[in-house]
N, C-alpha and C positions, 0 to 999 in steps of 0.2 A: 316757291309755292306756298300759299297761305295754309295755316294749320286747319285741320278739320274741326268744324264746330257743328253742333246739332242744329237742325232746322228750327227756326223760331216757333215755339209752341209745341214742338215735337211732331212726328208723323202721325196722322190720324189713324185710328184703328179701322181696319177693313173687315167687316163681318165674314167669318170663315177663312180669313187670310186670302192669299193669292197663290194657290199651288202652282208649281212650275208647269204642270201639265196643261194648265189653262192657256199658256202662251205657246204651246207646241203647234206645229203646222196642222196636225190632225184636229186640234181643238178649234181652230179658227177657219178651217178649210171651207170655202164656199160662202164665207160670211161678208157682211157689209159693215164697215166702220164709217160712221158719219163724222166728218170734220165740222165741228160746231164752232165757228169763229165769226168775228165781225170786225170790220175795219175801224181804226181810230176815228172818233167823231160820230159813229153811228149810234142811234138809240138802242140798237140791238146788242151793243157791247156791254150793257148792264149785266152783272153776274147772274142775277135772277132770271133774266131773259135767256141767257145762255143755258142756264140750268134747266129751264122749261123746255127749250128746244132739244136739249140732250135727253131729257126724260121722254119726250114725244118720240124721238128716234128709237130709243131702246124699247119703248112700249110697242112699237110697230115692227120689231124684229131685228134691229141692228144689234150686232154682237158686241159693239163697243163704240166709243166716241174718241175723237182726237180733239184736244183742247189746247188753247194758247193762253198762257200766263198762270202763275200760281193762284191768283184770285179766282179765276174761272174754274180751275181744277178743284179748288177747295169747295166752291159753291156746288159743283156737280157731285162731288163726293158726299157732301152733306145731304143733298136731295136724293141722290141715287147711290146709296152706300155700297151696293154690290156691283156697280158698273165697272166694266173693263175700260180703263182710261189710259189713252196714250197722251202724254203731256209734253209740252214744249214751252219755251219762252222766247219770243222774238225780241232781240235787242241789237241795235246797230252801234258799231264802233268805227271811228275814223280810220283806224289802221288795218281794217279787215273787211272783206265783203261777206264774211260769215255772220249770219244773224239768227239762225235757229239753234237755240240753246248753245251759245258759242263757248261758254267757259264753265268753270267749276261752280262759281256762285249761282249761275242760272240752273245748272243741273241740281244742285243741292236744294234750291227753292222749289223746283218742279217735283222732285222726289218727296220733299217734306210736305208739300201740299196734298199728296195722296195719289200721284200717278202710279199706275202699275208698270208702265213701260215709259222710259224717257226717250224722246226723239231728239236726235242731234244731227247737225250737218256733218256728214262723214266724207265730204269731198276732200281733194288734195290741197285745197286752198289754205293759205295761211290764216290762222286763227288770231283773235285779238291778243295782244301782248306776246305773240309767238308761242302760245300754249300748244303743245303737241297733241294731236288726236290720240296717238297711242297711249300717252300718259293719262289723258282724260278718261279713256275707256278703262284703263287699268285701275285707276283710282275709284271710278264708279263701281266697278265690279268688286274690288277688294274692300273698300271702306263702306259702301252703301248696300252692296248686293243688289244693285238696281239693274234690271234687264233693260237693254238699250235697243232702240230702233235707229238704224243708220239711214238717214236721208241721203241718197246718192244720185249721181248723174251719169254714171257709166258702169259697165260690167267690172272693170278693173277696181274701181273704188268700192263697189259692192262686195267683191271677193275679199279685198283688203280689210274691210270693216268686219266681215264675218271672221276672218283669221284673227283679228285683234280681240274678238269677243262679243261683237254685237249679235244678239239672238234674232232680231228682225232686220230685214233689209227692204227698204222701200225706194221706189223710183221717183220720189218726190221732187227732186231738183233737176230732173231731165228737162232741158229747155230754159233753165233759170240760172245757169252758170255761164261764165265767160266762154268756156269750151263747148257749150251746147246751145249757145244763143240762137243759132240758126235752125235749131230743131223745135218742133212743136209737140207738146204732150197730147195724148198719152204716149208712153215710152214703149211702143209696140216692139221696136227692135232690140230692147233690152231684156224682155221677159224670158224668152226661151234660152238665150245664152246665160242669163243669170241662173235660171233653174238648173241648167246643166252643170254650171260651175260651182254653185253653192253647196255646202254640206247638206245632207238630207234633213238634218234637224234644224236648219235655218228656215225661219218663216219668211216667205217672199210676199211682199205687199205691193200691189199696183196702186200708185197714188199720183194724181195730177192729170187733169184734162178729161176725166171720165164724165161724160155728159148725158148718158142714157143707160138704161138697163141692158141693152144690147151690147154696148161697149164694155160694161162691167162683166158680162158673161164671156165676152171675147178675152178679156184679161185672164179669167180663170182658165179658159181653154188653152191659153198660151203659157200657162205655168204658174200664175200667181195663186197663192193660197187664199188670199182675201183681197178685198178692194176697199180703198178709201175714197169716198165721194164727199165733196164739200160744196163748192159754189152751186152746183146743179140742184142741191137740196136746201142748203141753208144760206146761200149767198143772196139774200133778198136785195141788198143795196146794189150789187153789180148786175143782177138779173133785171131789176127794174130799169136801171140806167141804160142797159143794152137795148131793151124793148123801146124805151122812149127815144133813144138816138135813132134807132132803125125806122121808127114811125114818123119822124120829123120830115116834112116836105123839103 
């Protein structure tokens, strides 16, 4: 295990700090978190464009934003100092299918850039270099004090992540792992069982496939504390491509 080193440049100061209560289920209940991301090669991937979309989301009532890459997290933190940021870093490795904040280096960078919550793949799949999920969560908690969001694909993995110390559990990877490839998000069949099985102080997030306000409301009715919406709001590239493909003769 590599020795702990401080994030390059240090963690940015967040005005007023980030009280633990801000992350509790009651604090986010009924809220919308907008995933502000753009694919590689898109002109929208510019950090300043991401920051502008994040600011627009927050100005119109979103309680927080979910951002990918330390560069984008830092840009939004500078532009929106008090924003609630769920941060992650997508990196692919040849020895593992895990790509959402897969290891310690990625976690350290996301936290150092200014995320309030670090999102990680918390499925049972093997991580790069064989890094154990339990050890990663333990280290993040003890050495960084970083609250974690477990991106899971099943009730069992969600409960396990909460037991290991993740404060937020999200249905992000339902339909995107080998074991759930035949399923299609939203994860309607996970929400009620997760709500019943998770500790009361664990924040349950519905993420993945939410495409309308009606679906978002349904997620809350089925037990989610808050909802993450991405493509349906900020996914300009995919939305336009879908329309164009459908309209072709």
